[in-house]
N, C-alpha and C positions, 0 to 999 in steps of 0.2 A: 327424370326422377334420380335421386341418390341410391349411389351403390349401398346393396344392405348389407353386404360385408365386407369389410378392408380392412387392410396390414396395418395393423397400428406403429409395431418399428419390426426392425430387423438387425439382426448384430452379429458377429462374430463370439459364438460361445466358449469354443474350446480350439487349442493348436491341433489338435486331431478331430475329426469326424465325432459326432455327437450321436449317442446310443440310445438314449433315455433321458425322460422328463418327466415331472408330473408339478401339479399346481397345490400348494399349499389350500387345504379346504377350510381353515378360520378366518383369516381376513382376506384371501381370494386375492392376496395382491403379491405375493411370492412363489417362486418355483425353482426349482432344481433341476440341473441338468448333471449328466454323467458322461465323461467322454473317452474317447480312445487313449488321450493322454494322461490316464490312469487319474483324474480328479472329478470330483463334486464339485459344481460352481453352484453359491446362490445367488440367484436376480430377484430385482423387486419388477413389475411389471411396471415399462413406460420409463425406466433409469438404462441407457445403456452399458455402463458397467455395471461389472459382477461385484456384491456388495462381501461377498467371501469366496475362496477358493480352498477346499477341504481337500488334505492330502495324506497320502497312507496307505492307499493300495500301489502296488504294483504290478498290475494288471487292467486291463481295460474296464471303467465301469458299467456293468449292464441291467442294474438298477436303481432309483432312487425312489426314497418316501422321506416324508415329512409325519413326526406324531399330532396328535390331535391339537397341542398346544403350538407346534410349530417352535416347539426348542430342543429337538432332538433331530438326528438327521442320519438314515440309514442307506450304504452304499454296498450292494452286491456287485462282485467282478467277476470275470472272465475264469479265474485261479477258482471259484468257489466261494473264497474268503469273504466275510462280511463286516465291514466297519462301520462302527456307533460313534458318532460325533454331538458335541454338547453345543450350542449355537452361543448361548451362554457367555461361557467360558470357552468359546474358538478353539475346542479342541477336543481331539481324537481320544474317545471313551473305553471302548472296546475293539477289539479285533477278533472275531468268533471262524472259527474253521469247522467242517462238519461235512457240509458238499463235494461232491468227488466231481461236481462239473461246476459249467458257467451258473451261477447266481442269476437265475434270468426277471425273479420277481419279489418283490420286497415290499410288506405292509404292517402298519402298527396297530396292535390291538387298541377297539376306540378307548379303552380305558384300562388302567391297569401297566404291568411293567412288561408285557410279553409286545413279540412280534414273529411273523411268520413269513417263511421264504421257499419259494419255490426254482427250481434248477431245474438244467439240464438232464440231471439224474434219475431225475422222476419223479425224487422226494419232496413232499410237503415237510417243513420241518416248524415245529413249534418253538419259541426261545424265550428263555426268562433272563430280562437282561439285571435282575440285582443277584442271581447264580450264575449270571456271568456262560450261560451254557445251554444245549438245546434241552428239552424236558418233553418232546415225545417226536416220530419221525412216522407220517401219514405214507404207506404206500400204497397204491393203485393204479394211478396214470404210468401208462406203457411208453408214452413217449414225453417231452420238455413240457415242463407247466411253465403258463406264458403269462398268466395273469392271477393275483389273489386278492380278494376281497371280506372281510369279516364284516357278519351282520351287525346292525346296527347297536341290538341287545350284546353282543361280545359273546355270543352261546356257539355261535356254529361259524365256519370257515369256509369260505366255496373258493373253488381253483379250478381255473379250466388250463386246456392244453392244448397240445399239437397233435393229440389222440381225437379233436374234436369233441371229447366229453366234457363237461362241468360234473364236480365233484361236491357235494355237502356234506360237511366233517363236522361233526358233534363233538364238541371241545370237550363237555365235561365227562362225557362217556368213552372218550376217545376214539371212536369208531366213524367208521362212512354211514351216512344216512340216507345220502340216494346219489344215484348218477342220471344226470340229463344226458342222451346219447344221440339228440334229432338232429343237431349241427353236422354237415358234412365238408368241416374245413375248421381248422384251427381255432381257437376262443381269443378273441384280443382283447375285451373288455367285459365289465360285469358293474351293473348298479343295483341298489336297491330300492324299492319305493319308498318314500319319506314317510308314510302313514298306513301304508299297508302291508301287508305278508308275501309280497309281490318281488320276483328278482328278474329282472330281463341281460340276456347276454348278447353280445355280439360278434360274432364272427367275419374272418374271411370268405365264409361262403355268401356273402353279401347279405343275410339276413340279418335283423333283431327277432330273438326270441322271448316271449314273455312266460312265467314259470309262478305258480300258484305253490307259494312255499310250505300251506297248510296239506295241501291231498299230493303236491309233486306234480301237479300235471301242468300239461302245454295247454295254456288259455288264448295264443293265438302267435300269428310270425307275421312278420313284414313281407312282401311281394321280393324277391332278388331283386337289389339292384343292380344299378350298371357297374359298379366298382364294391370292393370289399368293407368293411366297415372297421374303422377304425376305436375311433370312440364313442360311448354313450353316458348320458347322462338327465338323471330325471330333473323335471325344475322342482325348484322347495314346496309348490305348492301339491305338486305330487299330479298334476292334471296333464302333465307333457311329457316325453320322450325329447330330448334333441340327440340325433344320430349322426356325428361327424363320419362322412364316406372321405374317398382319397381324396375328391373333388369337390364336395358338396356339404352343405348342413341340410338334415333332411328334420320334421318335426311329427311327431306320431301320436295318437294316442292310443288306447288298446279298449279290445271288449266294446263293439269290435276294433281290428285295428286299421287305423285309418292314418294315411298320409297327410296331415294341414298344410303344409308348404314343403319348398324346395330353395333353397338359398344357394348359387352359387359361392364357391370359395375359392382361394385360390393358393389355400397351405399345401403345402410339400408332404412329409410324411407328420400327419396328423397324431399327436401322442397323448395329449389331454385335452378337457373340456372344462371349463366350469359355468357357472350364474353368478354376476354378482351386479345387485342393482340394476334389474332390467334388460342387461347387456350378457351377452354369451362372449365367452372371451375362449378362446383356443390357442394353443403354442405346439409349434411344428417345427422339423429341425429339416434340414438336409445338408449334408455332409457337415461341416465346423460349423454352420451359421444355423440360429434360431428365428422364427417369424412367432411373431403375437397378432392374434386375427381377433378382430369384435365384428358383433352382428347387434341390431339392436332388435330384442326380442320382447319388448313389454308387450307388442301388439296379441301374442299368444297368451298374456294372463287372461282373458277375457273368455278364451274354450274351456267350454264346460262339456 
């Protein structure tokens, strides 16, 4: 029987260690890496050489993100500085300061000229690209912010931290809406259901939890896995959630929470997952190398 999860490619991505990685969710063919060599590199899945190397940082890059059109790129550095590049013009267009410590997470708003950043300084900041500055700072986490996601409608931003808490912030009201406090270790990944008002959170506590965003109630949790949860993503049809662990891929449904399948994967530090044309793509890194992994998941589309 053919191996269900396999490595598509592996290559040296930076002259120093790779710190972060993000797959573009538009074409699902491009991804970004940030490294200890202070660079952000742009790659196409299946190609061995970088398409572009984005320079400008003077300290290691710790967070990267595409905008929804995949024409703008953010890179947050250990200095706290955030740089914005325009890929079409192949140049840096903004350098933004405000964080007092490492910028550990960046995320573009789904539409509009805004983005969010999280830092070891515990602050979540919202930036206006046109005004070239921070327009709001949300305080409330007690430890470093590890991951950020905007809701698909762009009204809320959700942050997860090393304080084990997931916070939901209302962007229009400029205030905290809710805390989710049931995880026992830091939050590594957040995803929203494509069709329902449902949030999934994956943690180093080895569980995924599902939350109703209308009632703010916990509606289910996976049993603790053998290793921590690295990255999660819903299938575009909303029927299943794919969960990347340290060494494997699990497929879940919820209400009730059921694990439908487990696939052994040889990835190292898994950083991002996406689904494209019936296949799951996972990108991981180890030291200065990046691995791209594939699993055929078309079999799961029939799950109801």
